[in-house]
C-alpha positions in Angstrom: 7.5 18.6 7.8 11.3 18.5 7.7 13.0 16.8 4.7 16.7 16.3 4.7 17.2 17.2 1.1 21.0 17.2 1.0 21.2 13.8 2.6 18.4 12.4 0.4 20.0 13.7 -2.8 23.3 12.3 -1.9 21.9 8.8 -1.6 19.3 9.0 -4.4 22.1 8.9 -6.9 23.5 5.8 -5.3 20.5 3.6 -5.7 20.2 1.4 -8.7 18.8 4.0 -11.1 21.4 3.9 -13.9 20.3 0.5 -15.2 16.7 1.7 -15.1 17.5 4.8 -17.0 19.4 2.7 -19.6 16.3 0.6 -20.1 14.2 3.8 -20.4 16.3 5.4 -23.1 16.6 2.1 -25.0 12.8 1.5 -25.0 11.3 5.0 -24.7 7.5 4.7 -25.0 5.2 7.2 -26.6 5.1 10.4 -24.5 2.3 12.2 -26.2 0.3 12.0 -23.1 3.2 12.6 -20.7 2.1 14.8 -17.8 2.3 15.0 -14.0 -0.5 14.2 -11.6 -0.8 13.5 -7.9 -1.2 10.1 -6.3 -4.4 8.5 -5.3 -4.2 7.9 -1.5 -4.0 4.3 -0.4 -7.3 4.6 1.6 -9.3 5.4 -1.6 -12.2 3.2 -2.8 -10.4 3.3 -6.2 -8.1 0.4 -5.6 -10.8 -2.1 -4.7 -13.0 -0.9 -7.6 -10.2 -1.3 -10.1 -9.4 -4.8 -8.7 -13.1 -5.7 -9.2 -13.0 -4.5 -12.8 -9.9 -6.5 -13.4 -11.7 -9.5 -12.0 -14.3 -9.1 -14.7 -11.6 -9.1 -17.3 -12.0 -5.4 -18.2 -8.4 -4.4 -17.2 -5.3 -6.3 -18.3 -2.5 -3.8 -18.0 -2.5 -2.9 -14.3 0.7 -3.5 -12.3 -1.1 -3.9 -9.0 2.0 -4.6 -6.9 3.3 -1.0 -6.8 1.1 1.6 -5.2 0.0 4.3 -5.0 -1.2 5.0 -8.6 -1.2 8.4 -10.0 -4.5 9.9 -11.1 -3.5 9.7 -14.7 -2.5 6.1 -14.3 -6.0 5.4 -12.9 -7.5 7.3 -15.9 -5.5 5.0 -18.2 -6.9 1.9 -16.6 -10.4 3.3 -16.6 -10.1 4.1 -20.3 -9.0 0.5 -20.9 -12.0 -0.8 -18.9 -14.4 1.5 -20.8 -13.2 0.2 -24.2 -13.3 -3.4 -23.0 -16.7 -2.9 -21.5 -18.2 -1.7 -24.8 -16.8 -4.8 -26.5 -18.0 -7.1 -23.7 -21.4 -5.5 -23.6 -21.8 -5.9 -27.4 -20.7 -9.6 -27.1 -22.8 -10.2 -24.0 -19.9 -11.8 -22.2 -21.1 -10.3 -18.9 -24.7 -10.5 -17.8 -26.9 -10.2 -14.7 -26.6 -7.6 -11.9 -23.0 -6.9 -12.8 -23.9 -6.0 -16.4 -27.1 -4.2 -15.7 -26.1 -2.1 -12.7 -22.7 -2.6 -11.0 -20.2 -2.1 -13.8 -22.1 0.8 -15.3 -22.3 2.4 -11.9 -18.5 2.0 -11.2 -17.6 3.4 -14.6 -19.9 6.4 -14.2 -18.4 7.0 -10.7 -14.9 6.9 -12.2 -15.9 9.3 -15.0 -17.3 11.7 -12.4 -14.3 11.7 -10.1 -11.5 11.4 -12.8 -13.1 13.5 -15.5 -10.2 15.9 -15.8 -7.7 13.0 -16.1 -9.9 11.1 -18.6 -10.0 14.3 -20.7 -6.2 14.7 -20.5 -5.8 11.1 -21.6 -8.2 11.4 -24.5 -10.9 9.1 -23.2 -13.5 11.9 -22.7 -14.1 15.0 -24.7 -13.4 18.3 -23.1 -10.9 21.2 -22.7 -7.6 20.2 -21.2 -5.9 22.4 -18.6 -2.1 22.4 -18.2 -2.3 24.5 -15.1 -5.0 24.3 -12.4 -5.5 24.7 -8.7 -8.0 22.7 -6.5 -7.5 24.2 -3.0 -10.0 21.6 -1.6 -10.5 18.5 -3.7 -11.8 16.3 -0.9 -12.8 16.5 2.8 -12.7 13.4 5.0 -14.1 13.3 8.6 -13.7 10.3 10.9 -15.0 9.4 14.3 -13.9 6.3 16.2 -14.8 5.0 19.7 -12.8 2.2 21.2 -13.0 0.6 24.6 -9.3 0.4 25.4 -5.8 1.6 24.3 -3.6 -0.6 22.0 -2.0 -3.6 23.7 1.7 -3.5 24.4 3.4 -6.9 24.1 7.0 -7.2 25.6 9.5 -9.1 23.4 13.2 -10.0 23.9 14.4 -8.0 20.9 15.0 -4.5 19.6 12.5 -3.0 19.7 11.8 -4.5 23.2 8.0 -4.3 22.7 5.5 -4.8 19.9 2.3 -2.8 20.1 -0.8 -4.6 18.7 -3.0 -2.0 16.9 -6.4 -3.4 15.9 -6.7 -0.5 13.6 -3.8 -0.9 11.2 -2.6 0.1 7.7 -3.9 3.7 8.4 -0.8 5.8 7.9 0.4 5.3 11.5 -2.5 7.1 13.2 -2.8 5.8 16.8 -6.3 5.9 18.2 -6.8 6.1 22.0 -9.4 4.8 24.4 -12.9 6.3 24.0 -13.4 9.2 21.6 -11.2 10.0 18.6 -12.0 12.5 15.9 -10.1 13.6 12.8 -10.8 15.8 9.8 -8.5 16.3 6.8 -8.8 18.1 3.6 -6.9 17.2 0.4 -5.9 19.7 -2.3 -3.8 19.6 -5.4 -2.4 21.8 -8.1 -0.6 21.4 -11.5 1.7 23.8 -13.3 2.5 23.6 -17.0 1.5 19.9 -17.2 4.8 18.7 -15.7 4.8 19.9 -12.0 2.1 18.9 -9.5 1.5 19.6 -5.8 -0.5 17.7 -3.2 -1.3 18.6 0.5 -3.3 16.9 3.2 -3.4 18.7 6.5 -5.2 16.8 9.3 -6.9 18.0 12.5 -6.9 15.4 15.3 -8.8 15.5 18.6 -8.1 12.3 20.6 -9.2 11.5 24.1 -6.8 12.8 26.8 -4.4 14.2 24.1 -6.0 17.5 23.1 -6.3 18.8 19.6 -3.5 19.1 17.1 -2.9 19.9 13.4 -0.3 18.1 11.4 0.6 17.6 7.7 -0.4 14.1 7.1 0.9 14.1 3.5 2.3 16.7 1.2 4.7 16.7 -1.8 5.7 18.2 -5.1 6.3 16.1 -8.2 8.2 16.9 -11.4 7.7 14.7 -14.5 9.4 14.4 -17.9 9.2 11.6 -20.4 7.3 9.4 -18.0 9.9 9.6 -15.3 8.8 11.3 -12.1 10.7 12.8 -9.2 8.7 13.2 -6.0 9.9 15.1 -2.9 7.8 15.3 0.3 5.7 13.2 2.7 3.9 10.2 1.2 3.1 6.5 1.7 4.1 3.4 -0.3 2.9 -0.2 -0.8 5.0 -3.0 -2.3 3.6 -6.4 -3.3 0.3 -8.0 -4.1 -1.0 -8.4 -0.6 -4.3 -6.8 0.5 -4.0 -7.1 4.3 -0.3 -6.5 4.4 3.0 -6.8 2.7 6.4 -8.1 3.8 8.5 -5.0 3.0 6.4 -1.9 2.6 2.9 -0.8 3.6 1.1 2.2 5.0 1.0 0.7 8.5 3.5 3.4 9.7 3.1 7.1 9.1 4.1 8.5 5.7 7.8 9.0 5.0 9.6 12.3 4.2 11.2 10.9 1.1 12.7 11.5 -2.3 11.2 9.0 -4.9 12.0 8.3 -8.5 9.6 6.2 -10.5 7.7 5.9 -13.8 4.0 6.6 -13.2 2.8 4.7 -16.3 4.4 1.4 -17.2 7.0 1.2 -20.0 6.3 -1.5 -22.7 9.6 -3.3 -23.3 10.1 -5.9 -26.1 10.4 -9.5 -24.8 9.7 -8.3 -21.2 6.3 -6.7 -21.3 5.1 -3.9 -19.0 7.6 -2.6 -16.5 7.6 -0.2 -13.5 10.3 0.9 -11.2 10.2 2.7 -7.8 13.2 3.9 -5.9 13.1 6.0 -2.8 15.3 7.2 0.1 14.3 8.6 3.5 15.6 9.0 7.0 14.1 7.1 10.0 13.4 8.7 13.3 14.6 6.4 16.1 17.2 7.2 18.7 19.5 5.2 21.1 19.9 2.3 21.8 19.4 2.0 18.0 21.7 4.0 15.7 20.0 7.4 15.6 18.5 8.7 12.3 19.7 6.0 9.8 18.9 6.0 6.1 16.2 3.8 4.6 16.5 3.0 0.9 13.9 1.1 -1.1 13.8 -0.3 -4.6 11.0 -2.1 -6.4 11.0 -3.6 -10.0 7.6 -4.6 -11.2 7.0 -6.7 -14.4 4.0 -7.9 -16.4 5.2 -10.2 -19.2 1.6 -11.4 -19.9 -1.9 -9.9 -19.0 -2.4 -12.8 -16.6 1.0 -12.9 -14.9 2.8 -10.2 -12.8 5.9 -10.4 -10.7 8.1 -8.1 -8.7 11.4 -7.8 -6.8 11.7 -5.5 -3.8 14.5 -4.5 -1.4 14.8 -2.4 1.7 18.1 -1.4 3.3 18.6 0.5 6.6 22.1 1.8 7.1 24.2 4.8 8.2 23.0 7.1 10.9 24.8 9.2 13.5 28.4 7.9 13.9 28.1 5.6 10.8 28.9 8.1 8.1 31.8 8.2 5.6 30.6 5.6 3.1 31.9 5.9 -0.4 29.7 5.2 -3.5 31.3 1.7 -3.6 30.4 1.1 0.1 26.8 2.1 -0.5 26.5 -0.4 -3.4 28.0 -3.1 -1.1 25.4 -2.3 1.5 22.5 -2.3 -1.0 23.4 -5.2 -3.3 26.0 -7.3 -1.4 25.2 -10.7 0.1 27.4 -10.4 3.2 26.9 -8.9 6.7 29.5 -6.1 6.9 30.2 -4.5 10.3 31.2 -1.1 11.5 30.1 1.8 9.4 28.9 -0.6 6.7 26.5 -2.5 9.0 23.0 -2.6 7.7 19.6 -4.4 7.9 18.4 -5.6 4.5 15.2 -7.3 3.4 14.5 -8.8 0.0 11.2 -10.0 -1.4 10.0 -11.6 -4.6 6.3 -11.8 -5.4 4.2 -13.4 -8.1 0.5 -13.3 -9.0 -1.5 -15.2 -11.6 -5.0 -14.4 -12.7 -7.3 -17.1 -14.2 -10.2 -15.5 -16.2 -13.4 -17.3 -17.2 -13.0 -19.7 -14.4 -16.8 -20.2 -14.4 -16.4 -22.3 -17.6 -14.7 -24.9 -15.4 -16.5 -24.5 -12.1 -19.5 -22.2 -11.5 -18.2 -20.9 -8.2 -16.7 -17.6 -9.5 -16.1 -15.7 -12.7 -12.3 -15.5 -12.2 -9.7 -15.8 -9.5 -6.2 -14.6 -8.7 -3.6 -16.4 -6.7 -0.6 -14.5 -5.4 2.4 -15.0 -3.2 5.4 -13.1 -1.7 8.6 -14.7 -0.3 11.1 -12.5 1.6 14.5 -13.0 3.1 15.9 -11.1 6.0 19.6 -12.1 6.1 22.4 -12.3 3.6 24.1 -15.4 2.1 23.3 -17.5 -0.9 20.5 -18.1 -1.0 19.4 -15.5 1.6 17.9 -17.0 4.7 15.4 -16.2 7.5 12.6 -16.3 5.0 9.1 -15.0 5.6 6.1 -15.5 3.2 2.7 -14.4 2.3 0.1 -16.2 0.0 -3.4 -15.2 -1.0 -6.3 -15.9 -3.3 -9.1 -13.7 -4.6 -12.3 -15.1 -6.0 -14.2 -12.6 -8.1 -18.0 -12.7 -8.7 -18.5 -15.5 -6.2 -21.4 -17.8 -7.1 -21.8 -15.7 -10.3 -24.3 -13.4 -8.7 -22.5 -10.3 -9.8 -22.4 -9.0 -6.2 -19.7 -10.8 -4.2 -15.9 -11.1 -4.0 -13.9 -13.2 -1.6 -10.3 -12.8 -0.5 -8.3 -15.1 1.8 -4.7 -14.3 2.8 -2.0 -15.9 5.1 1.3 -14.5 6.1 4.1 -15.7 8.4 7.2 -14.0 9.8 8.1 -16.7 12.4 11.5 -18.3 11.6 12.4 -21.8 12.8 15.2 -21.7 15.4 15.1 -17.9 15.4 12.7 -16.1 17.8 13.3 -12.7 16.3 14.4 -11.7 12.8 11.9 -9.9 10.7 11.5 -6.2 11.6 13.8 -6.6 14.6 17.5 -5.7 14.7 19.9 -4.6 17.5 20.7 -1.4 15.7 18.3 -1.0 12.7 14.7 -2.2 13.4 12.2 -1.8 10.6 10.2 0.9 12.4 9.1 4.4 11.7 7.5 6.4 14.6 7.3 3.1 16.5 5.2 1.4 13.8 6.4 -1.5 11.6 6.3 -0.3 8.0 6.1 -3.9 6.7 3.3 -6.3 7.7 1.4 -5.0 10.8 1.6 -8.4 12.6 5.3 -7.8 13.3 8.1 -10.2 14.0 7.8 -13.9 15.0 4.1 -14.0 14.0 1.5 -15.4 11.6 -1.7 -13.9 10.3 -4.8 -15.2 8.7 -7.2 -12.8 7.0 -10.5 -13.3 5.0 -12.9 -10.7 3.6 -16.2 -11.0 1.8 -17.4 -8.0 -0.1 -21.1 -7.8 -1.1 -22.8 -5.2 -3.2 -26.4 -5.0 -1.9 -26.9 -2.4 -4.6 -24.5 -0.5 -6.8 -24.3 2.2 -4.2 -24.4 0.1 -1.1 -21.6 -2.3 -0.2 -21.3 -4.6 2.8 -18.0 -5.9 4.0 -17.4 -8.8 6.4 -13.9 -9.7 7.5 -12.0 -11.9 9.9 -8.4 -11.4 11.1 -6.4 -13.7 13.3 -2.9 -13.1 14.6 -0.5 -14.9 16.8 2.7 -13.4 18.2 5.6 -15.2 19.8 5.3 -18.4 17.7 8.9 -19.6 18.0 9.2 -19.2 21.8 7.1 -19.8 24.9 5.5 -16.4 25.0 2.6 -16.8 22.5 -0.3 -14.4 22.4 -3.3 -14.6 20.1 -5.9 -12.1 18.9 -9.1 -12.7 16.9 -10.9 -9.9 15.2 -14.2 -9.8 13.4 -15.4 -6.7 11.5 -18.3 -5.5 9.5 -18.6 -2.3 7.5 -21.3 -0.6 5.4 -20.2 1.8 2.6 -22.9 3.9 1.0 -22.4 6.2 -2.0 -25.1 8.8 -1.1 -24.9 10.7 -4.3 -22.3 12.2 -6.6 -19.2 13.0 -4.7 -20.6 12.1 -1.2 -20.1 8.8 0.6 -20.4 7.6 4.2 -19.1 4.5 5.9 -19.6 2.8 9.2 -17.5 0.0 10.7 -17.7 -2.1 13.8 -14.9 -4.4 15.1 -14.7 -6.8 18.0 -11.3 -8.0 19.0 -10.5 -10.9 21.4 -7.0 -10.9 22.8 -5.8 -14.2 24.5 -2.7 -13.9 26.8 -2.7 -17.1 28.8 0.7 -16.5 30.4 -0.1 -12.9 31.4 2.7 -11.6 29.1 0.8 -8.5 28.1 -1.5 -8.1 31.0 -3.9 -11.0 30.4 -6.9 -11.6 28.2 -9.0 -8.7 26.9 -12.0 -7.9 24.7 -12.0 -4.7 22.7 -14.8 -3.0 20.7 -14.4 -0.4 18.0 -17.1 1.7 16.3 -16.2 4.1 13.6 -18.0 6.5 11.1 -16.5 8.2 8.1 -17.8 11.0 5.9 -16.2 11.9 2.5 -17.1 14.8 0.3 -15.4 15.6 -3.0 -15.5 18.9 -4.8 
């Protein structure tokens, strides 16, 4: 892992951190529990479980649009759920399977996995440890068989092709035809409460590629007064989307970055809960694009009411070889101006605004679900007032479908196709939004639309069934349209404390009537996953 620390430090001071620090010092929260902890990987079961507890009204203070969470932030949310569950249980506000089995099971699983963090946060009794080492915290082994390689779709833009990966949002891992195996271990450490380390080496053995070992993720974090500086390799997710986000997801491999953020939200008078996240990294592409440009990202996340959350995100790609020499003022023009400068000030900027609203106790109006959440994200690719070339995403989550205590339903739609513009999102003649040839925004890519639906069913507290459907269309604004339809089913079984297994099957139909990407195709995918925590 190579991190350009001098370059990153130079630009980190040029992002919009001064106003954030001003807010912090004006409204400093209690820091009695201030401490550093590592992030929970985006592929963890934790996020879906916390979302389910929020759907039952047991969590009100989660800012779900900025991920990953730290382990201590997860512990804070679990503590809130534990306290609310005791009140709900006493008042019998939740009943049936959810009250008897599911919620107690989830809370107990959280207590087992996050016991140290719950002790640190004061929600469980026990001895606190300011310094510790967990050489192996978790081991994850995966096997995937697929009947073909990913499909390459030509396009008249930079990049000139878009590869359709049926396995997406997986930290940029590209599986090959037939057999694929990977194993990674995850370890962590903490020093004196305020410095933490995380490492995740991965062993990969893919068909016709041989075996290799890489550092999938690894970073060091330093925390003081609920402000955290992270340096290393990690993934990010911006926005409320489940299947994708317009600006930032883990569809591409993790970045080598410097990140400044507040791991737990500040509580600001008249504004509510607030999180910020600013990072800087360097991208990897070469000519004909501008080699090795800078990617800068900023997200502001607010929760003025327990039922309302909104956020503002921005990405900017600029600089690179032959484009240096920017002053501090030049960088601020690039990041926050509404013009399209040229020469060494040229850039590719994306801005997005998102909003989510949760409606609890919806069953009192219609007995189709206990609560629901509706969310949306609108993004702009170009400058001007207002910014144009807009893309958007909208979704709805229905919790406790049919009041059985077992089912949740989510439906999501996203579109990056712009009228009268065949290519805009994620494409650019000099600065495409790619890292290691993968889009780090929504996996569907440019000039596309996506429909996604997922039904999650708890057959028992330990046994969850998932059924999903994903439909994509590329080339919407021109005559080179291709379509893919994907159906998937997965079974996730929590065998016993600290051990879980998961199986997943996917069938994908690719329709290419004009022969643009080689014609129609049908692909099958069968995967198994084993996880063991220590």
